[in-house]
C-alpha positions in Angstrom: 5.4 -51.4 -8.5 2.0 -52.2 -7.2 3.0 -51.1 -3.7 4.4 -47.9 -5.0 1.1 -47.1 -6.8 -0.8 -47.9 -3.6 1.4 -45.5 -1.7 1.0 -42.7 -4.2 -2.8 -43.3 -4.2 -3.0 -43.0 -0.4 -0.7 -40.0 -0.4 -3.0 -38.3 -2.9 -6.1 -39.2 -1.0 -4.6 -38.0 2.2 -3.4 -34.7 0.7 -6.8 -34.2 -1.0 -8.6 -34.9 2.2 -6.4 -32.5 4.2 -6.9 -29.8 1.6 -10.7 -30.4 1.7 -10.7 -30.2 5.5 -8.7 -26.9 5.5 -11.2 -25.4 3.0 -14.2 -26.6 5.0 -12.7 -25.2 8.2 -12.0 -21.9 6.4 -15.6 -21.7 5.1 -17.0 -22.5 8.5 -14.7 -20.1 10.3 -15.6 -17.3 7.9 -19.3 -18.1 8.0 -19.5 -17.9 11.8 -16.9 -15.2 12.3 -18.2 -11.6 12.7 -17.7 -9.6 9.5 -14.9 -7.0 9.9 -16.3 -3.6 10.7 -14.5 -0.5 9.2 -13.1 1.9 11.8 -13.9 4.8 9.5 -16.8 5.8 7.1 -18.0 4.0 4.0 -18.7 6.6 1.3 -20.6 5.9 -1.9 -18.8 7.8 -4.8 -21.3 6.6 -7.4 -21.9 2.9 -7.4 -18.7 2.2 -5.5 -18.2 2.4 -1.7 -14.8 3.4 -0.4 -13.6 3.4 3.1 -12.1 6.6 4.6 -10.6 6.8 8.1 -10.1 10.3 9.4 -8.2 11.3 12.6 -7.7 14.8 14.1 -9.8 17.9 14.2 -10.5 20.0 11.2 -8.8 23.3 11.2 -7.4 25.8 8.7 -4.2 23.7 8.2 -3.8 21.5 5.2 -5.0 17.9 5.6 -2.6 15.0 5.2 -3.9 12.4 2.8 -2.0 9.1 2.9 -2.0 6.9 -0.3 -0.9 3.4 0.5 1.4 1.1 -1.4 0.1 -1.7 -3.7 -2.3 -3.8 -1.7 -1.1 -2.2 1.5 -3.5 -1.8 4.5 -4.1 1.7 6.0 -3.1 0.3 9.4 0.5 0.4 8.2 0.4 4.2 8.7 -0.9 4.0 12.3 2.1 5.9 13.9 1.9 8.7 11.3 -1.7 9.2 12.1 -1.1 9.1 15.8 1.8 11.4 15.7 0.1 14.1 13.6 -3.6 14.0 14.6 -3.2 16.5 17.4 -1.8 19.1 15.0 -3.6 18.4 11.8 -6.2 16.3 10.1 -5.0 12.9 8.8 -6.9 10.9 6.2 -6.2 7.2 5.4 -8.4 5.5 2.9 -8.6 2.1 1.1 -8.4 2.1 -2.7 -11.1 0.0 -4.4 -10.8 -3.6 -3.4 -8.3 -2.9 -0.6 -9.3 -3.3 3.0 -12.9 -2.4 3.6 -13.5 -0.7 0.2 -15.6 -2.5 -2.4 -13.9 -4.1 -5.5 -14.4 -1.9 -8.6 -15.6 -3.2 -11.9 -14.1 -0.2 -13.8 -10.6 -0.1 -15.2 -7.8 0.6 -12.7 -5.9 3.2 -14.7 -3.9 5.6 -12.5 -6.1 8.6 -13.5 -9.3 6.7 -12.6 -7.8 6.0 -9.1 -6.8 9.6 -8.6 -10.2 10.9 -9.6 -11.9 8.4 -7.3 -9.9 9.8 -4.4 -10.7 13.3 -5.3 -14.4 12.5 -5.4 -14.1 10.6 -2.1 -12.5 13.5 -0.3 -15.2 15.9 -1.6 -18.1 13.7 -0.6 -16.5 13.0 2.8 -16.5 16.8 3.5 -12.7 17.1 3.2 -11.5 20.4 1.8 -8.1 21.3 0.2 -5.3 22.2 0.5 -3.9 18.7 0.9 -0.5 17.4 1.8 -0.4 14.2 -0.3 1.7 11.4 1.1 2.4 8.3 -1.0 4.1 5.0 0.0 5.7 2.8 -2.6 3.3 2.6 -5.5 1.2 5.3 -3.8 3.9 7.7 -4.9 2.7 7.3 -8.5 -0.9 8.0 -7.5 -0.2 11.2 -5.7 1.9 12.5 -8.6 -1.1 11.9 -10.9 -3.4 13.5 -8.3 -1.1 16.6 -8.1 -1.0 16.9 -11.9 -4.8 16.7 -12.1 -5.5 19.1 -9.2 -2.4 21.3 -8.8 -4.3 24.1 -7.0 -5.4 21.7 -4.2 -2.0 20.2 -3.3 0.2 22.2 -0.8 3.0 19.7 -0.6 4.1 16.1 -1.3 5.6 13.4 0.9 7.2 10.3 -0.6 7.5 7.3 1.8 10.2 4.9 0.4 8.6 5.6 -3.0 8.5 3.6 -6.2 10.0 5.4 -9.3 8.7 5.1 -12.9 12.0 3.5 -13.9 12.4 1.2 -11.0 12.4 -2.1 -12.9 14.9 -1.0 -15.5 17.4 0.8 -13.3 17.4 -1.7 -10.5 17.7 -4.5 -13.2 14.9 -6.4 -11.7 14.3 -9.8 -13.3 10.9 -10.5 -14.8 8.4 -12.0 -12.4 8.2 -15.8 -12.7 5.4 -17.1 -14.8 3.7 -18.7 -11.8 3.5 -15.5 -9.7 0.2 -14.2 -11.2 -1.5 -17.6 -11.1 -0.3 -17.9 -7.5 -2.0 -14.6 -6.6 -5.1 -15.8 -8.4 -5.1 -19.0 -6.4 -4.5 -16.9 -3.2 -7.6 -14.8 -4.1 -9.7 -18.0 -4.4 -8.4 -19.3 -1.1 -9.3 -15.9 0.4 -12.8 -16.2 -0.8 -13.0 -19.7 0.7 -11.9 -18.3 4.1 -8.5 -20.1 4.1 -6.4 -17.0 4.4 -8.7 -15.6 7.1 -8.4 -18.9 9.0 -4.6 -18.7 8.7 -4.5 -15.1 10.0 -6.8 -15.8 12.9 -5.0 -19.0 14.0 -1.3 -18.7 13.1 -0.8 -14.9 12.9 -1.1 -12.1 10.3 0.1 -12.7 6.8 0.9 -9.0 6.4 4.3 -8.1 7.9 4.2 -5.1 10.2 6.9 -4.9 12.9 6.6 -2.1 15.4 2.9 -1.6 15.3 0.7 -2.2 18.4 -0.8 -5.7 18.7 -4.4 -4.3 18.4 -3.5 -2.7 15.1 -1.8 -5.9 13.8 -4.9 -7.8 14.8 -7.1 -5.5 12.8 -4.9 -6.1 9.7 -6.4 -9.6 9.5 -9.5 -7.9 8.1 -7.7 -7.6 4.8 -7.8 -11.4 4.4 -11.5 -11.8 5.1 -11.9 -12.5 1.4 -9.7 -12.5 -1.7 -10.6 -9.1 -3.1 -7.4 -7.4 -2.0 -5.3 -9.8 -4.1 -7.7 -9.2 -7.0 -7.3 -5.5 -6.6 -3.5 -5.8 -6.4 -3.4 -7.7 -9.7 -5.6 -5.2 -11.5 -3.7 -2.2 -10.3 -0.3 -3.8 -10.8 -1.1 -4.7 -14.4 -2.2 -1.2 -15.2 0.8 0.4 -13.7 3.1 -1.8 -15.8 1.5 -0.3 -18.9 1.7 3.3 -17.8 4.8 3.9 -15.7 7.1 4.8 -18.7 4.4 7.1 -20.2 4.0 8.9 -16.9 7.8 9.4 -16.5 7.9 11.0 -20.0 4.9 13.3 -19.3 5.6 14.4 -15.8 6.8 17.9 -15.4 8.5 19.3 -12.3 6.5 20.8 -9.5 8.3 24.1 -9.4 8.6 25.2 -5.8 6.1 22.8 -4.3 7.5 21.5 -0.9 8.6 17.8 -1.3 10.1 15.5 1.4 11.3 12.1 0.3 12.0 9.4 2.9 14.2 6.6 1.8 14.7 3.3 3.7 18.3 2.2 3.8 17.8 -1.4 4.9 17.7 -4.0 2.2 17.7 -7.8 2.2 21.0 -8.6 0.6 20.6 -12.4 0.6 17.2 -12.2 -1.1 18.6 -9.8 -3.7 21.5 -12.1 -4.4 19.2 -15.1 -4.8 17.4 -13.1 -7.6 20.7 -12.3 -9.3 20.6 -8.6 -8.2 23.8 -6.8 -7.1 22.9 -5.3 -3.6 25.4 -2.4 -3.9 24.0 -1.3 -7.3 20.5 -1.8 -6.0 21.0 0.5 -3.1 23.0 3.1 -5.1 20.3 3.4 -7.8 17.4 3.5 -5.2 19.1 6.5 -3.5 19.5 8.2 -6.9 15.9 7.6 -7.8 14.6 8.9 -4.5 16.8 12.0 -4.9 15.3 12.5 -8.3 11.8 12.4 -6.8 12.9 15.0 -4.2 14.3 17.1 -7.1 10.9 17.2 -8.8 10.7 20.6 -7.0 13.4 23.2 -6.3 12.1 22.9 -2.7 12.6 19.2 -2.2 14.6 17.2 0.4 15.8 13.6 0.8 15.9 11.9 4.2 17.7 8.5 4.7 15.8 6.4 7.2 17.1 3.7 9.5 14.6 1.2 8.3 13.3 -0.7 5.3 10.4 -0.4 2.9 7.8 -0.9 5.7 9.8 -0.4 8.9 10.7 3.2 7.8 7.4 4.2 9.3 5.9 1.2 11.2 8.7 1.6 13.8 7.6 4.4 16.0 11.0 6.1 16.3 11.1 6.3 12.5 7.5 7.6 12.2 8.3 10.3 14.8 11.1 11.6 12.5 8.7 11.7 9.5 6.0 13.4 11.7 8.5 16.0 12.8 9.5 16.8 9.2 5.8 17.0 8.1 5.1 19.5 10.9 8.1 21.5 9.8 6.7 21.5 6.3 3.4 22.6 7.7 5.0 25.6 9.4 6.6 26.6 6.1 3.4 26.4 4.2 1.6 28.5 6.8 
């Protein structure tokens, strides 16, 4: 018994020492590493600085504004920007707390986020009309934006979008109790430099197959501190409270051009581990994506040979989306 206690004691001391060493290395690494520099412009919208990254030359054509998914980096949409910048202006930005943008103290209600984007675009000198593109949770934000500023939106693009009834219709189980504490611990480790250390030594935490290496390297900026996890938690909690309300209040968008791109790849093994039927999952996803396209009488659904991220991080997929957006542009003109 005494030997067992001694072993447990030394194991605890070793584990504690290793954790302390990792934290110390993270702090040292972050202290001496150069602070990430935003590729775009930091704009003060009134006590809050947001990062906006614009590509292309201003012209009379509508500007494409990309709203990222929950906690997602703007770098995910690299190929869309590259494929369209010679034909139109493309705007990627970081919501509060994401990427290079400051973490906001104000509530993260969807309407607040949409109004912040509107103010950012105005202060950055961007003028409507806009083609609003939203990935995943970003689909909710651009719907709110369009409801608030209908005269400024020329078209909508949904990139493997989330639907207000996703959880119920896909029969998703409740998140395990430890998920939110895990994110909170992750945010602390981010502030201590541990996530940044991991990114810089073992490779990026964020999964982005198909993007150029220099773009993937830049994605490590998102783990310089823990604010992106804090922002994700704040935004996710607010959406859980408002999704059903939004679904009930949303009206159709009449003849507004809409293109919805739906990823067809799913991880069947991961779904089965969570007790989710893959066939029902994929069938309902397609139905919900079709419903988003049907928010207008001028909507289309496109099935992509990719998943939630690879539908646009793979260049061949991004080329298809760019081609359809340019076709949409010609229809608008």
